[in-house]
C-alpha positions in Angstrom: -0.1 -0.4 -0.1 1.3 3.3 -0.8 -1.7 5.4 0.5 -2.8 6.7 -2.4 -6.2 7.2 -4.3 -5.8 4.7 -6.8 -7.2 1.4 -9.1 -6.9 -1.1 -6.5 -8.6 2.0 -4.1 -11.2 2.5 -6.8 -12.1 -1.4 -7.4 -12.6 -2.1 -3.8 -15.3 0.3 -3.7 -18.7 -1.0 -2.6 -21.7 0.8 -3.0 -23.7 2.0 0.3 -27.0 2.6 0.7 -29.9 2.9 3.8 -30.1 0.3 6.3 -26.6 0.0 5.8 -25.0 0.0 9.5 -21.2 -0.2 10.8 -17.7 1.4 9.7 -18.4 2.1 6.3 -21.9 4.1 7.1 -20.0 5.7 9.8 -17.0 7.0 7.3 -19.4 8.3 4.6 -21.6 10.2 7.5 -17.8 11.4 8.5 -16.9 12.5 5.1 -20.3 14.2 4.4 -20.3 16.5 7.2 -16.3 17.8 6.7 -17.5 18.3 3.2 -20.4 20.7 4.4 -23.6 17.9 4.2 -24.8 17.2 7.8 -26.3 13.8 8.3 -27.5 13.9 11.6 -26.1 12.2 14.3 -22.8 9.9 13.0 -24.2 6.8 14.5 -23.0 4.4 12.0 -26.5 4.0 10.7 -27.2 5.2 7.1 -30.4 6.9 8.1 -32.4 9.6 7.0 -30.0 12.1 7.8 -27.4 10.2 6.1 -29.4 10.0 3.0 -30.6 13.3 3.0 -27.0 14.7 2.8 -25.8 12.3 0.3 -28.2 13.9 -1.7 -27.7 17.5 -1.1 -24.3 16.2 -1.7 -24.9 14.4 -5.3 -27.0 17.3 -6.3 -24.5 20.1 -5.1 -21.8 18.3 -7.4 -24.3 17.5 -10.2 -23.8 14.0 -10.0 -26.6 11.8 -10.7 -28.5 11.7 -7.4 -29.9 8.4 -6.6 -28.9 8.3 -2.7 -26.4 5.6 -3.2 -23.1 6.3 -2.3 -21.0 4.1 -5.0 -17.9 4.7 -6.9 -18.4 7.6 -8.7 -19.9 9.1 -5.2 -17.1 7.8 -3.1 -15.2 8.9 -5.7 -16.3 12.4 -5.1 -15.6 12.0 -1.7 -12.6 10.8 -0.9 -10.3 11.5 -4.1 -10.9 14.9 -5.2 
């Protein structure tokens, strides 16, 4: 590992969507919060607040606003 955003990182991305629980949901919440899109409580549960913040982020970035954190959204959050 070199700590850089590259092909292997992109290939390892999984889609995170509503009702997801655990570390990936928490990381998504934290990243949205740091980008200025408040998901509410950083509780590791992808609920209404996270979904709303994700939707606003996607619209702001002129992405497909599907309320799912897939490859394009994760890349925009972390590699930009």
